[in-house]
N, CA, C and O atoms as a Tinker XYZ file with bonds, in Angstrom:
   368  protein
     1  N     20.556000    8.311000  -11.364000    73     2
     2  CA    19.758000    9.592000  -10.687000    64     1     3
     3  C     18.507000    9.386000  -11.524000    63     2     4     5
     4  O     17.542000    9.443000  -10.761000    81     3
     5  N     18.261000    9.248000  -12.324000    73     3     6
     6  CA    17.676000    9.279000  -12.897000    64     5     7
     7  C     15.990000    8.227000  -11.918000    63     6     8     9
     8  O     14.848000    8.573000  -11.618000    81     7
     9  N     16.633000    7.190000  -11.797000    73     7    10
    10  CA    15.665000    6.306000  -11.745000    64     9    11
    11  C     15.007000    6.554000   -9.686000    63    10    12    13
    12  O     13.913000    6.205000   -9.243000    81    11
    13  N     15.678000    6.954000   -9.233000    73    11    14
    14  CA    15.451000    7.728000   -7.978000    64    13    15
    15  C     14.384000    8.504000   -8.429000    63    14    16    17
    16  O     13.366000    8.178000   -7.819000    81    15
    17  N     14.176000    9.435000   -9.279000    73    15    18
    18  CA    13.698000   10.387000   -9.601000    64    17    19
    19  C     12.361000   10.276000   -9.511000    63    18    20    21
    20  O     11.402000   10.879000   -9.030000    81    19
    21  N     12.676000    9.049000  -10.298000    73    19    22
    22  CA    11.156000    8.328000  -11.378000    64    21    23
    23  C     10.612000    7.385000   -9.747000    63    22    24    25
    24  O      9.419000    7.204000   -9.501000    81    23
    25  N     11.582000    6.965000   -8.946000    73    23    26
    26  CA    10.928000    5.892000   -7.630000    64    25    27
    27  C     10.042000    7.514000   -7.198000    63    26    28    29
    28  O      8.824000    7.681000   -7.123000    81    27
    29  N     10.826000    8.239000   -7.036000    73    27    30
    30  CA    10.617000    9.274000   -6.278000    64    29    31
    31  C      8.712000    9.985000   -6.588000    63    30    32    33
    32  O      7.871000   10.365000   -5.774000    81    31
    33  N      8.675000    9.890000   -8.168000    73    31    34
    34  CA     7.143000   10.754000   -8.366000    64    33    35
    35  C      6.035000    9.131000   -8.265000    63    34    36    37
    36  O      4.856000    9.105000   -7.911000    81    35
    37  N      6.860000    7.981000   -8.681000    73    35    38
    38  CA     5.708000    6.975000   -8.261000    64    37    39
    39  C      5.263000    6.675000   -6.834000    63    38    40    41
    40  O      4.249000    6.008000   -6.626000    81    39
    41  N      6.101000    7.219000   -5.740000    73    39    42
    42  CA     5.670000    7.523000   -4.723000    64    41    43
    43  C      4.702000    8.678000   -4.089000    63    42    44    45
    44  O      3.826000    8.718000   -3.224000    81    43
    45  N      5.202000    9.410000   -4.803000    73    43    46
    46  CA     4.064000   10.540000   -5.011000    64    45    47
    47  C      2.708000   10.387000   -5.271000    63    46    48    49
    48  O      1.798000   10.834000   -4.573000    81    47
    49  N      2.562000    9.552000   -6.598000    73    47    50
    50  CA     1.254000    9.952000   -6.809000    64    49    51
    51  C      0.506000    8.615000   -6.108000    63    50    52    53
    52  O     -0.684000    8.309000   -6.183000    81    51
    53  N      1.363000    8.066000   -5.551000    73    51    54
    54  CA     0.465000    6.529000   -4.417000    64    53    55
    55  C      0.745000    7.092000   -3.057000    63    54    56    57
    56  O      0.605000    6.312000   -2.115000    81    55
    57  N      1.061000    8.134000   -2.842000    73    55    58
    58  CA     0.575000    8.882000   -1.568000    64    57    59
    59  C     -0.440000    9.743000   -1.694000    63    58    60    61
    60  O     -1.162000    9.924000   -0.713000    81    59
    61  N     -0.719000   10.503000   -3.030000    73    59    62
    62  CA    -2.093000   10.897000   -2.786000    64    61    63
    63  C     -3.481000   10.076000   -2.911000    63    62    64    65
    64  O     -4.535000   10.131000   -2.278000    81    63
    65  N     -2.827000    8.933000   -4.492000    73    63    66
    66  CA    -3.929000    8.007000   -3.870000    64    65    67
    67  C     -4.402000    7.310000   -2.783000    63    66    68    69
    68  O     -5.561000    6.909000   -2.677000    81    67
    69  N     -3.379000    7.134000   -1.839000    73    67    70
    70  CA    -4.195000    6.342000   -0.604000    64    69    71
    71  C     -4.770000    7.414000    0.169000    63    70    72    73
    72  O     -5.552000    7.198000    1.094000    81    71
    73  N     -4.381000    8.633000   -0.208000    73    71    74
    74  CA    -4.860000    9.912000    0.821000    64    73    75
    75  C     -6.127000    9.932000    0.498000    63    74    76    77
    76  O     -7.075000   10.249000    1.217000    81    75
    77  N     -6.129000    9.712000   -0.201000    73    75    78
    78  CA    -8.075000   10.358000   -1.058000    64    77    79
    79  C     -8.190000    8.951000   -0.772000    63    78    80    81
    80  O     -8.726000    9.052000    0.331000    81    79
    81  N     -8.057000    7.505000   -0.997000    73    79    82
    82  CA    -8.565000    6.216000   -0.494000    64    81    83
    83  C     -9.072000    6.733000    1.059000    63    82    84    85
    84  O    -10.210000    6.933000    1.483000    81    83
    85  N     -7.853000    6.853000    1.665000    73    83    86
    86  CA    -8.526000    6.880000    3.704000    64    85    87
    87  C     -9.766000    7.538000    3.266000    63    86    88    89
    88  O    -10.877000    7.008000    3.280000    81    87
    89  N     -9.386000    9.204000    2.721000    73    87    90
    90  CA   -10.403000   10.320000    3.225000    64    89    91
    91  C    -12.049000    9.303000    2.920000    63    90    92    93
    92  O    -12.839000    9.128000    3.848000    81    91
    93  N    -12.333000    8.691000    1.371000    73    91    94
    94  CA   -13.173000    8.371000    0.931000    64    93    95
    95  C    -13.778000    7.395000    1.744000    63    94    96    97
    96  O    -14.850000    7.504000    2.339000    81    95
    97  N    -12.739000    6.091000    1.720000    73    95    98
    98  CA   -13.013000    4.501000    2.351000    64    97    99
    99  C    -13.736000    5.094000    4.028000    63    98   100   101
   100  O    -14.746000    4.690000    4.605000    81    99
   101  N    -12.796000    6.113000    4.417000    73    99   102
   102  CA   -13.618000    6.807000    6.255000    64   101   103
   103  C    -15.105000    7.132000    5.864000    63   102   104   105
   104  O    -15.999000    6.417000    6.316000    81   103
   105  N    -15.303000    7.856000    5.299000    73   103   106
   106  CA   -16.585000    8.745000    4.927000    64   105   107
   107  C    -17.695000    7.766000    4.369000    63   106   108   109
   108  O    -18.899000    7.910000    4.579000    81   107
   109  N    -17.202000    6.895000    3.733000    73   107   110
   110  CA   -17.967000    6.188000    3.179000    64   109   111
   111  C    -18.620000    4.738000    4.321000    63   110   112   113
   112  O    -19.741000    4.246000    4.451000    81   111
   113  N    -17.610000    4.519000    4.810000    73   111   114
   114  CA   -18.291000    3.513000    6.111000    64   113   115
   115  C    -18.951000    3.991000    7.269000    63   114   116   117
   116  O    -19.555000    3.270000    8.063000    81   115
   117  N    -18.775000    5.706000    7.383000    73   115   118
   118  CA   -18.909000    6.166000    8.771000    64   117   119
   119  C    -18.360000    6.269000    9.971000    63   118   120   121
   120  O    -18.832000    6.303000   11.108000    81   119
   121  N    -16.584000    6.343000    9.255000    73   119   122
   122  CA   -15.605000    5.691000   10.325000    64   121   123
   123  C    -15.671000    6.847000   10.919000    63   122   124   125
   124  O    -16.374000    7.623000   10.272000    81   123
   125  N    -15.112000    7.431000   12.158000    73   123   126
   126  CA   -15.010000    8.733000   12.804000    64   125   127
   127  C    -13.442000    8.323000   13.737000    63   126   128   129
   128  O    -12.678000    9.276000   13.893000    81   127
   129  N    -12.987000    6.898000   14.347000    73   127   130
   130  CA   -11.980000    6.801000   14.750000    64   129   131
   131  C    -10.610000    6.857000   14.298000    63   130   132   133
   132  O    -10.577000    7.304000   13.151000    81   131
   133  N     -9.390000    6.559000   14.783000    73   131   134
   134  CA    -8.690000    6.960000   13.961000    64   133   135
   135  C     -8.213000    5.189000   13.618000    63   134   136   137
   136  O     -8.736000    4.187000   14.106000    81   135
   137  N     -7.231000    5.247000   12.771000    73   135   138
   138  CA    -7.059000    4.474000   11.784000    64   137   139
   139  C     -5.902000    4.067000   10.967000    63   138   140   141
   140  O     -5.828000    5.277000   11.177000    81   139
   141  N     -5.128000    3.721000   10.405000    73   139   142
   142  CA    -4.100000    3.001000   10.134000    64   141   143
   143  C     -4.011000    3.120000    8.738000    63   142   144   145
   144  O     -3.263000    2.495000    7.985000    81   143
   145  N     -4.743000    3.878000    8.494000    73   143   146
   146  CA    -4.842000    4.179000    6.528000    64   145   147
   147  C     -4.161000    6.049000    6.685000    63   146   148   149
   148  O     -3.517000    6.623000    5.807000    81   147
   149  N     -4.490000    6.531000    7.799000    73   147   150
   150  CA    -3.654000    7.804000    8.037000    64   149   151
   151  C     -2.471000    7.924000    7.935000    63   150   152   153
   152  O     -1.941000    8.867000    7.348000    81   151
   153  N     -1.808000    6.910000    8.536000    73   151   154
   154  CA    -0.406000    6.795000    8.334000    64   153   155
   155  C      0.448000    6.078000    7.085000    63   154   156   157
   156  O      1.673000    6.052000    6.963000    81   155
   157  N     -0.426000    5.580000    6.310000    73   155   158
   158  CA    -0.290000    5.290000    4.024000    64   157   159
   159  C     -0.202000    6.268000    3.908000    63   158   160   161
   160  O      0.960000    6.676000    3.904000    81   159
   161  N     -0.736000    6.768000    3.826000    73   159   162
   162  CA    -0.025000    8.721000    3.292000    64   161   163
   163  C      0.981000    9.247000    3.643000    63   162   164   165
   164  O      1.693000    9.540000    2.683000    81   163
   165  N      1.373000    9.503000    4.569000    73   163   166
   166  CA     2.362000    9.808000    5.472000    64   165   167
   167  C      3.740000    8.706000    5.367000    63   166   168   169
   168  O      4.794000    9.308000    5.569000    81   167
   169  N      3.862000    7.665000    5.173000    73   167   170
   170  CA     4.452000    6.503000    4.998000    64   169   171
   171  C      5.046000    6.415000    3.525000    63   170   172   173
   172  O      6.182000    6.068000    3.203000    81   171
   173  N      3.892000    6.856000    2.635000    73   171   174
   174  CA     4.497000    6.992000    1.068000    64   173   175
   175  C      5.385000    8.490000    1.003000    63   174   176   177
   176  O      6.572000    8.557000    0.684000    81   175
   177  N      4.589000    9.568000    1.352000    73   175   178
   178  CA     5.566000   10.359000    0.755000    64   177   179
   179  C      6.752000   10.733000    1.407000    63   178   180   181
   180  O      7.690000   11.313000    0.859000    81   179
   181  N      6.678000   10.272000    2.996000    73   179   182
   182  CA     8.104000   10.704000    3.635000    64   181   183
   183  C      8.861000    9.713000    3.096000    63   182   184   185
   184  O      9.677000    9.978000    2.214000    81   183
   185  N      8.671000    8.372000    3.592000    73   183   186
   186  CA     9.548000    7.090000    3.246000    64   185   187
   187  C      9.726000    7.268000    2.155000    63   186   188   189
   188  O     10.899000    7.437000    1.820000    81   187
   189  N      8.682000    7.313000    1.122000    73   187   190
   190  CA     8.776000    7.257000   -0.399000    64   189   191
   191  C      9.154000    8.440000   -0.948000    63   190   192   193
   192  O     10.329000    8.568000   -1.291000    81   191
   193  N      8.433000    9.269000   -1.087000    73   191   194
   194  CA     8.740000   10.186000   -2.505000    64   193   195
   195  C     10.496000   10.929000   -1.631000    63   194   196   197
   196  O     11.666000   10.733000   -1.957000    81   195
   197  N      9.962000   11.683000   -0.611000    73   195   198
   198  CA    11.576000   12.398000   -0.043000    64   197   199
   199  C     12.675000   11.626000    0.525000    63   198   200   201
   200  O     13.575000   12.286000    1.045000    81   199
   201  N     12.776000   10.355000    0.525000    73   199   202
   202  CA    13.977000    9.629000    0.852000    64   201   203
   203  C     14.414000    9.639000   -0.855000    63   202   204   205
   204  O     15.597000    9.863000   -1.110000    81   203
   205  N     13.668000    9.451000   -1.744000    73   203   206
   206  CA    14.576000    9.035000   -3.286000    64   205   207
   207  C     14.447000   10.448000   -3.902000    63   206   208   209
   208  O     14.553000   10.605000   -5.118000    81   207
   209  N     14.249000   11.341000   -3.164000    73   207   210
   210  CA    14.163000   13.147000   -3.843000    64   209   211
   211  C     16.042000   13.110000   -3.482000    63   210   212   213
   212  O     16.928000   13.358000   -4.300000    81   211
   213  N     16.219000   12.722000   -2.019000    73   211   214
   214  CA    17.111000   12.662000   -1.499000    64   213   215
   215  C     18.125000   12.339000   -1.655000    63   214   216   217
   216  O     19.195000   12.946000   -1.614000    81   215
   217  N     17.701000   10.676000   -1.978000    73   215   218
   218  CA    19.139000    9.949000   -2.528000    64   217   219
   219  C     18.960000   10.285000   -3.936000    63   218   220   221
   220  O     19.803000    9.523000   -4.409000    81   219
   221  N     18.511000   10.823000   -4.826000    73   219   222
   222  CA    18.582000   11.442000   -6.187000    64   221   223
   223  C     19.469000   12.518000   -6.015000    63   222   224   225
   224  O     20.095000   12.605000   -7.071000    81   223
   225  N     19.887000   13.481000   -5.138000    73   223   226
   226  CA    20.212000   14.876000   -5.228000    64   225   227
   227  C     21.688000   13.697000   -5.070000    63   226   228   229
   228  O     22.332000   13.420000   -6.081000    81   227
   229  N     22.121000   13.012000   -3.489000    73   227   230
   230  CA    23.147000   12.531000   -3.285000    64   229   231
   231  C     23.760000   11.801000   -4.620000    63   230   232   233
   232  O     24.919000   12.038000   -4.959000    81   231
   233  N     22.826000   10.792000   -5.449000    73   231   234
   234  CA    23.723000   10.408000   -6.330000    64   233   235
   235  C     24.508000   11.074000   -7.209000    63   234   236   237
   236  O     25.501000   10.633000   -7.788000    81   235
   237  N     23.775000   12.718000   -7.328000    73   235   238
   238  CA    24.359000   13.458000   -8.175000    64   237   239
   239  C     25.617000   13.376000   -7.901000    63   238   240   241
   240  O     26.301000   12.701000   -8.671000    81   239
   241  N     26.266000   14.028000   -6.745000    73   239   242
   242  CA    27.599000   13.893000   -6.370000    64   241   243
   243  C     28.467000   12.800000   -6.268000    63   242   244   245
   244  O     29.536000   12.859000   -6.874000    81   243
   245  N     28.030000   11.258000   -5.229000    73   243   246
   246  CA    28.357000   10.671000   -5.324000    64   245   247
   247  C     27.846000    9.065000   -6.447000    63   246   248   249
   248  O     26.720000    8.638000   -6.705000    81   247
   249  N     28.869000    8.678000   -6.764000    73   247   250
   250  CA    28.567000    7.371000   -7.512000    64   249   251
   251  C     28.148000    5.839000   -6.808000    63   250   252   253
   252  O     28.929000    4.896000   -6.687000    81   251
   253  N     26.476000    5.864000   -6.315000    73   251   254
   254  CA    26.157000    5.098000   -5.527000    64   253   255
   255  C     25.712000    3.542000   -6.112000    63   254   256   257
   256  O     24.888000    3.423000   -7.020000    81   255
   257  N     26.363000    2.404000   -5.474000    73   255   258
   258  CA    25.709000    1.054000   -6.239000    64   257   259
   259  C     25.513000    0.123000   -5.424000    63   258   260   261
   260  O     26.069000   -0.913000   -5.058000    81   259
   261  N     23.701000    1.281000   -5.004000    73   259   262
   262  CA    23.361000    0.096000   -3.646000    64   261   263
   263  C     21.641000   -0.159000   -4.468000    63   262   264   265
   264  O     20.612000    0.486000   -4.266000    81   263
   265  N     21.895000   -1.435000   -5.490000    73   263   266
   266  CA    21.000000   -1.553000   -5.992000    64   265   267
   267  C     20.089000   -2.748000   -5.210000    63   266   268   269
   268  O     18.872000   -2.732000   -5.392000    81   267
   269  N     20.431000   -3.342000   -4.711000    73   267   270
   270  CA    20.072000   -4.346000   -3.831000    64   269   271
   271  C     19.640000   -3.697000   -2.568000    63   270   272   273
   272  O     18.650000   -4.206000   -2.043000    81   271
   273  N     20.054000   -2.912000   -2.109000    73   271   274
   274  CA    19.131000   -1.681000   -0.350000    64   273   275
   275  C     18.234000   -1.722000   -1.510000    63   274   276   277
   276  O     17.727000   -2.794000   -1.843000    81   275
   277  N     17.979000   -0.539000   -2.208000    73   275   278
   278  CA    17.120000    0.042000   -2.975000    64   277   279
   279  C     16.254000   -0.997000   -3.367000    63   278   280   281
   280  O     15.146000   -0.511000   -3.596000    81   279
   281  N     16.286000   -2.789000   -3.626000    73   279   282
   282  CA    15.128000   -3.456000   -4.282000    64   281   283
   283  C     15.119000   -3.627000   -2.498000    63   282   284   285
   284  O     13.979000   -3.307000   -2.163000    81   283
   285  N     15.543000   -3.822000   -1.846000    73   283   286
   286  CA    14.952000   -4.191000   -0.292000    64   285   287
   287  C     14.037000   -3.407000    0.508000    63   286   288   289
   288  O     13.257000   -3.832000    1.361000    81   287
   289  N     14.254000   -1.991000    0.064000    73   287   290
   290  CA    13.794000   -0.734000    0.275000    64   289   291
   291  C     13.073000   -0.367000   -0.084000    63   290   292   293
   292  O     12.501000    0.526000    0.541000    81   291
   293  N     12.510000   -0.865000   -1.551000    73   291   294
   294  CA    10.951000   -1.027000   -2.289000    64   293   295
   295  C     10.574000   -1.938000   -1.486000    63   294   296   297
   296  O     10.393000   -1.295000   -0.452000    81   295
   297  N     10.420000   -2.612000   -1.342000    73   295   298
   298  CA     9.910000   -4.273000   -1.052000    64   297   299
   299  C      9.560000   -4.059000    0.373000    63   298   300   301
   300  O      8.427000   -4.469000    0.625000    81   299
   301  N     10.232000   -3.504000    1.449000    73   299   302
   302  CA     9.526000   -3.505000    2.661000    64   301   303
   303  C      8.962000   -2.522000    3.027000    63   302   304   305
   304  O      8.300000   -2.552000    4.064000    81   303
   305  N      9.118000   -0.942000    1.976000    73   303   306
   306  CA     7.793000   -0.312000    2.125000    64   305   307
   307  C      6.595000   -0.766000    2.027000    63   306   308   309
   308  O      5.708000   -0.711000    2.879000    81   307
   309  N      6.544000   -1.386000    0.601000    73   307   310
   310  CA     4.903000   -1.438000    0.051000    64   309   311
   311  C      4.800000   -2.380000    1.135000    63   310   312   313
   312  O      3.655000   -2.574000    1.542000    81   311
   313  N      5.598000   -2.919000    1.615000    73   311   314
   314  CA     4.760000   -4.327000    2.605000    64   313   315
   315  C      4.052000   -4.033000    3.505000    63   314   316   317
   316  O      2.962000   -4.481000    3.861000    81   315
   317  N      5.120000   -2.721000    4.155000    73   315   318
   318  CA     4.653000   -2.303000    5.500000    64   317   319
   319  C      3.274000   -1.237000    5.009000    63   318   320   321
   320  O      2.661000   -0.693000    5.928000    81   319
   321  N      2.859000   -0.989000    3.671000    73   319   322
   322  CA     2.382000    0.489000    3.669000    64   321   323
   323  C      0.742000   -1.052000    3.152000    63   322   324   325
   324  O     -0.454000   -0.763000    3.124000    81   323
   325  N      1.270000   -2.341000    2.876000    73   323   326
   326  CA     0.091000   -2.874000    1.992000    64   325   327
   327  C     -0.862000   -4.064000    3.804000    63   326   328   329
   328  O     -1.967000   -4.608000    3.831000    81   327
   329  N     -0.213000   -4.023000    4.479000    73   327   330
   330  CA    -0.197000   -4.529000    5.868000    64   329   331
   331  C     -0.585000   -3.693000    6.740000    63   330   332   333
   332  O     -0.928000   -4.035000    7.872000    81   331
   333  N     -0.575000   -1.802000    6.081000    73   331   334
   334  CA    -1.496000   -1.245000    7.082000    64   333   335
   335  C     -2.753000   -1.292000    7.052000    63   334   336   337
   336  O     -3.655000   -1.435000    7.877000    81   335
   337  N     -2.609000   -1.058000    5.293000    73   335   338
   338  CA    -4.131000   -1.398000    4.533000    64   337   339
   339  C     -5.252000   -2.742000    5.234000    63   338   340   341
   340  O     -6.197000   -2.924000    6.000000    81   339
   341  N     -4.550000   -3.252000    4.546000    73   339   342
   342  CA    -5.083000   -4.675000    5.592000    64   341   343
   343  C     -5.619000   -4.752000    6.854000    63   342   344   345
   344  O     -6.652000   -5.415000    6.938000    81   343
   345  N     -5.217000   -4.277000    7.805000    73   343   346
   346  CA    -5.537000   -4.713000    9.301000    64   345   347
   347  C     -6.512000   -3.251000    8.881000    63   346   348   349
   348  O     -7.340000   -3.202000    9.790000    81   347
   349  N     -6.657000   -2.591000    8.350000    73   347   350
   350  CA    -8.151000   -2.360000    8.456000    64   349   351
   351  C     -9.416000   -2.654000    7.609000    63   350   352   353
   352  O    -10.552000   -2.422000    8.023000    81   351
   353  N     -9.129000   -3.194000    6.363000    73   351   354
   354  CA   -10.111000   -4.059000    5.980000    64   353   355
   355  C    -10.055000   -5.437000    6.089000    63   354   356   357
   356  O    -10.424000   -6.297000    5.289000    81   355
   357  N     -9.383000   -5.568000    7.525000    73   355   358
   358  CA   -10.185000   -6.861000    8.503000    64   357   359
   359  C    -10.755000   -6.464000    8.924000    63   358   360   361
   360  O    -11.845000   -6.958000    8.638000    81   359
   361  N    -10.916000   -5.167000   10.074000    73   359   362
   362  CA   -11.943000   -4.575000   10.850000    64   361   363
   363  C    -13.302000   -4.404000   10.330000    63   362   364   365
   364  O    -14.301000   -4.391000   11.050000    81   363
   365  N    -13.308000   -4.220000    8.537000    73   363   366
   366  CA   -15.031000   -4.305000    8.936000    64   365   367
   367  C    -15.460000   -5.170000    7.906000    63   366   368
   368  O    -16.645000   -5.494000    7.826000    81   367
């Protein structure tokens, strides 16, 4: 359970950092259109923080043995958000 809560904290920090990066990057470049950077913040908050908070609560009552699935989930979520950022950076 503690590991899932720690993952949740890490994803909350990443979500806040990505939100600030989105705001400052678009402001500095004078970009006013919609960009995929806007959804990186949401992906980390919902798919990262909220998912692992719920998983931590569930694991308190049920003994979960899903280490490989959590590894693939972490890799997939981070790969998705990295690609969302890369798409924007190659536009500029």
